[in-house]
Backbone bond lengths (Angstrom), bond angles and torsions (degrees), N, CA, C in turn:
res aa  C-N    CA-C-N  psi(-1)  N-CA   C-N-CA  omega(-1)  CA-C   N-CA-C  phi
1 X - - - 1.445 - - 1.539 111.17 -
2 X 1.338 115.85 -45.85 1.464 120.07 -179.95 1.524 110.24 -66.83
3 X 1.336 116.83 -38.59 1.461 120.35 177.84 1.525 111.44 -62.77
4 X 1.308 115.89 -39.71 1.472 120.72 179.47 1.531 110.87 -65.54
5 X 1.348 117.34 -43.40 1.447 120.81 177.55 1.528 111.55 -63.60
6 X 1.336 115.14 -42.02 1.463 119.76 178.65 1.523 110.25 -62.05
7 X 1.339 117.48 -43.09 1.456 121.93 178.61 1.527 110.14 -61.09
8 X 1.316 118.33 -44.47 1.465 121.45 179.90 1.530 110.65 -64.29
9 X 1.309 117.36 -38.60 1.459 122.10 178.24 1.526 110.41 -63.40
10 X 1.314 117.09 -45.98 1.466 121.58 179.87 1.535 109.97 -65.24
11 X 1.300 116.70 -43.57 1.463 120.86 178.63 1.521 111.18 -60.85
12 X 1.301 118.01 -44.48 1.471 121.74 179.24 1.530 110.23 -62.22
13 X 1.322 117.56 -41.47 1.468 120.33 178.89 1.506 112.16 -64.60
14 X 1.313 116.16 -39.72 1.473 120.35 179.22 1.524 109.61 -64.41
15 X 1.300 117.94 -45.86 1.457 121.09 -178.69 1.526 111.18 -65.36
16 X 1.317 117.03 -41.89 1.457 120.14 -178.94 1.512 111.88 -70.63
17 X 1.301 117.81 -29.28 1.456 120.07 -179.54 1.521 112.24 -76.36
18 X 1.317 118.09 -10.48 1.468 121.27 178.34 1.516 111.37 -68.98
19 X 1.288 117.44 -31.12 1.462 121.13 -179.71 1.522 109.33 -77.85
20 X 1.341 115.45 134.61 1.452 117.07 176.59 1.515 108.38 -84.33
21 X 1.311 115.13 157.07 1.464 118.82 -177.00 1.523 110.02 -75.32
22 X 1.282 114.73 153.00 1.450 122.05 179.53 1.520 108.44 -84.37
23 X 1.321 116.78 114.91 1.458 119.47 -179.18 1.536 112.51 -112.34
24 X 1.324 115.80 28.88 1.455 120.72 177.71 1.518 108.64 -94.25
25 X 1.321 115.59 124.48 1.467 120.01 -178.26 1.531 109.62 -103.10
26 X 1.309 114.97 168.49 1.466 121.93 177.34 1.534 110.04 -61.36
27 X 1.324 117.43 -30.37 1.469 121.26 178.27 1.529 111.16 -70.64
28 X 1.348 116.72 -33.77 1.458 120.74 178.45 1.521 111.78 -71.96
29 X 1.312 114.93 -38.84 1.465 120.92 -174.05 1.518 108.11 -149.58
30 X 1.332 116.82 126.77 1.463 122.68 -177.66 1.525 110.38 -75.90
31 X 1.323 115.57 82.77 1.469 121.51 -176.53 1.525 111.97 -64.17
32 X 1.323 116.98 -36.16 1.459 120.02 -176.69 1.541 110.86 -65.08
33 X 1.324 115.83 -45.05 1.474 118.88 179.36 1.524 110.29 -65.99
34 X 1.352 116.65 -40.98 1.464 121.17 178.93 1.522 110.56 -58.09
35 X 1.319 115.59 -49.36 1.471 120.39 -176.52 1.531 112.02 -67.69
36 X 1.335 116.57 -27.12 1.463 120.71 -178.19 1.527 112.65 -78.93
37 X 1.323 117.79 -3.01 1.462 122.53 -179.51 1.525 111.18 -121.78
38 X 1.351 117.84 64.44 1.467 119.33 179.52 1.513 111.59 -62.24
39 X 1.323 114.75 142.10 1.468 123.38 -179.32 1.533 112.45 66.05
40 X 1.326 118.17 3.20 1.481 124.23 177.70 1.533 112.93 62.20
41 X 1.314 116.99 26.85 1.462 120.22 -175.51 1.527 113.97 -79.35
42 X 1.338 118.00 -16.36 1.474 120.67 179.82 1.527 112.70 -94.27
43 X 1.333 117.86 -6.88 1.455 121.09 177.93 1.527 114.07 85.27
44 X 1.316 118.67 0.10 1.463 120.20 -178.79 1.533 112.39 -73.03
45 X 1.327 117.18 -36.72 1.462 119.97 -179.20 1.527 111.43 -65.35
46 X 1.330 116.99 -33.71 1.462 120.34 179.12 1.537 110.39 -59.96
47 X 1.320 116.63 -35.82 1.472 121.72 178.31 1.527 111.14 -69.12
48 X 1.337 116.67 -23.84 1.463 121.93 -177.56 1.529 112.86 -96.31
49 X 1.326 118.07 3.20 1.457 120.06 -173.63 1.541 112.21 -59.40
50 X 1.321 118.87 -43.00 1.469 120.10 179.61 1.525 111.43 -63.09
51 X 1.336 116.25 -40.54 1.479 120.17 177.90 1.524 110.40 -65.59
52 X 1.333 116.51 -39.38 1.474 120.09 177.52 1.517 110.54 -62.31
53 X 1.316 117.22 -43.96 1.458 120.26 179.63 1.530 111.47 -64.26
54 X 1.329 116.70 -31.33 1.457 120.45 179.48 1.525 112.44 -70.02
55 X 1.330 118.00 -29.77 1.473 121.35 -177.69 1.516 113.60 -104.04
56 X 1.314 119.01 -7.85 1.472 119.93 -173.29 1.520 113.52 -60.12
57 X 1.321 118.38 -35.21 1.454 120.27 178.38 1.531 112.68 -68.42
58 X 1.329 116.57 -25.51 1.465 120.56 176.42 1.521 111.57 -70.53
59 X 1.337 116.56 -17.06 1.466 120.34 -179.28 1.543 112.17 -78.31
60 X 1.336 116.78 -20.36 1.467 120.20 -178.48 1.529 109.22 -62.59
61 X 1.325 115.62 128.40 1.462 121.72 179.48 1.508 115.03 89.24
62 X 1.333 117.69 -5.10 1.452 119.61 178.30 1.531 110.31 -84.23
63 X 1.305 115.51 163.37 1.464 121.13 -176.00 1.528 110.98 -81.78
64 X 1.298 114.65 163.97 1.449 121.44 176.68 1.536 111.86 -61.27
65 X 1.322 115.41 -31.93 1.472 121.23 177.25 1.526 110.31 -66.21
66 X 1.337 116.55 -43.21 1.461 119.86 179.32 1.523 111.98 -66.78
67 X 1.324 116.92 -35.19 1.472 120.09 176.88 1.513 109.84 -61.05
68 X 1.324 116.12 -42.98 1.463 119.34 179.00 1.528 111.64 -66.20
69 X 1.329 117.54 -32.22 1.471 121.01 177.26 1.522 110.51 -66.99
70 X 1.336 116.53 -38.80 1.470 121.01 -176.21 1.538 110.98 -83.36
71 X 1.324 117.52 -50.65 1.464 121.88 -171.46 1.522 113.43 -103.06
72 X 1.314 118.28 -10.57 1.443 121.21 -179.31 1.525 112.39 79.47
73 X 1.300 114.50 -168.44 1.461 121.50 -179.66 1.521 108.86 -63.12
74 X 1.334 117.26 134.38 1.479 118.53 179.22 1.518 111.90 -66.51
75 X 1.327 115.13 152.38 1.458 120.21 177.23 1.521 111.01 -73.67
76 X 1.315 115.60 -27.53 1.462 121.53 177.72 1.521 108.14 -155.26
77 X 1.334 117.26 146.18 1.454 122.02 175.46 1.516 108.04 -118.96
78 X 1.321 115.05 124.53 1.469 121.92 177.11 1.520 108.58 -109.57
79 X 1.304 116.52 153.52 1.466 122.21 173.89 1.528 107.72 -120.96
80 X 1.335 116.51 136.34 1.448 117.89 175.05 1.517 109.96 -88.73
81 X 1.334 116.81 -174.77 1.458 119.54 -174.95 1.525 113.00 -70.61
82 X 1.343 118.06 -9.31 1.472 120.94 175.02 1.521 111.10 -104.94
83 X 1.310 116.99 14.95 1.461 124.85 178.28 1.520 113.82 61.98
84 X 1.336 118.25 26.18 1.454 120.21 172.10 1.533 108.50 -88.66
85 X 1.317 115.97 144.10 1.460 121.15 -175.29 1.512 112.70 -79.20
86 X 1.311 113.58 151.17 1.442 122.10 173.84 1.539 106.45 -137.51
87 X 1.330 115.94 119.94 1.456 120.07 178.68 1.531 109.03 -93.19
88 X 1.317 115.74 138.49 1.458 121.73 177.74 1.529 108.13 -115.37
89 X 1.348 114.89 129.45 1.466 121.71 175.82 1.512 108.63 -124.55
90 X 1.342 116.54 122.75 1.460 121.01 178.40 1.521 109.91 -79.69
91 X 1.339 115.12 143.79 1.462 123.04 179.28 1.527 110.15 -106.59
92 X 1.313 117.09 -37.68 1.467 122.64 -178.51 1.522 109.81 -120.15
93 X 1.321 115.53 149.60 1.449 119.78 178.81 1.524 109.42 -72.41
94 X 1.314 114.34 158.60 1.478 119.98 -179.56 1.501 109.50 -179.52
95 X 1.313 116.80 -149.15 1.443 122.86 -177.77 1.508 115.28 -60.33
96 X 1.337 118.16 -17.42 1.459 120.97 178.55 1.540 111.66 -74.62
97 X 1.314 116.91 -13.02 1.474 121.05 -178.61 1.526 110.50 -89.28
98 X 1.291 115.21 142.87 1.467 120.87 179.90 1.526 110.03 -61.91
99 X 1.303 115.55 132.35 1.447 121.07 178.27 1.525 113.59 87.61
100 X 1.326 118.53 -4.23 1.464 120.92 178.88 1.517 109.06 -110.45
101 X 1.308 115.29 147.61 1.454 120.63 178.61 1.520 109.41 -119.14
102 X 1.293 115.95 172.35 1.463 120.23 179.05 1.509 111.12 99.26
103 X 1.322 114.91 -162.75 1.439 121.14 -177.65 1.539 111.42 -71.43
104 X 1.330 114.52 153.05 1.452 119.59 173.67 1.516 109.84 -66.12
105 X 1.333 115.18 153.93 1.454 120.18 177.68 1.528 111.32 -72.00
106 X 1.320 114.71 170.15 1.465 120.94 178.89 1.525 109.74 -58.92
107 X 1.327 115.15 139.74 1.455 120.05 -179.64 1.523 111.48 -144.00
108 X 1.317 115.54 166.13 1.449 122.36 176.56 1.506 108.76 -121.90
109 X 1.333 115.70 144.93 1.447 121.70 179.05 1.521 108.57 -113.02
110 X 1.327 116.14 131.04 1.456 123.09 176.96 1.522 106.76 -103.58
111 X 1.334 116.01 116.43 1.455 122.19 -179.30 1.519 109.99 -95.19
112 X 1.321 116.12 135.98 1.469 122.59 178.73 1.525 110.04 -112.74
113 X 1.328 115.76 150.44 1.461 119.04 174.19 1.532 109.03 -90.06
114 X 1.309 117.20 -172.57 1.478 121.51 -177.03 1.526 112.57 -65.09
115 X 1.346 118.30 -24.35 1.461 122.08 177.63 1.527 111.73 -88.99
116 X 1.334 117.04 7.10 1.456 124.26 -178.65 1.527 112.41 61.40
117 X 1.321 114.73 41.06 1.463 122.63 171.93 1.522 107.23 -109.14
118 X 1.324 116.61 144.11 1.470 120.88 -178.44 1.517 109.01 -66.54
119 X 1.329 115.39 127.68 1.469 119.36 176.32 1.523 112.13 -110.88
120 X 1.369 117.18 -18.68 1.459 119.42 -177.18 1.520 109.58 -164.66
121 X 1.321 116.05 145.26 1.487 123.29 172.25 1.505 106.47 -130.25
122 X 1.340 116.66 114.49 1.462 120.81 -175.98 1.525 111.43 -134.88
123 X 1.329 116.12 151.87 1.485 118.17 174.94 1.515 109.82 -73.06
124 X 1.318 115.35 150.65 1.456 121.81 173.15 1.515 106.41 -95.92
125 X 1.286 116.14 118.81 1.455 120.37 -176.56 1.506 111.78 -99.15
């Protein structure tokens, strides 16, 4: 019983240590303004696009929890055929906004691996 608990403890530590720490600060990226503009309908995220592009590579390898701390709740969650999550964050307003028609605004997709660590951040074209 003790060996089994010890094994589970070691396994949990190994899995948790795979994620790199989030070193993005409020000074690097205005998380509060980003989170206050869900779906990018107020135009605030468009002003932050250059800052987002500057920190997006720092997101690679971070956990799903850290992504939510930095970018907030995703605007949309997609699942691929292997049931791994993909978070979508809109940058520009468009058809996704209430009262607007046409194509959705520019967005970025955050791809996660099976351990829910970020493996890629790419624009949706």
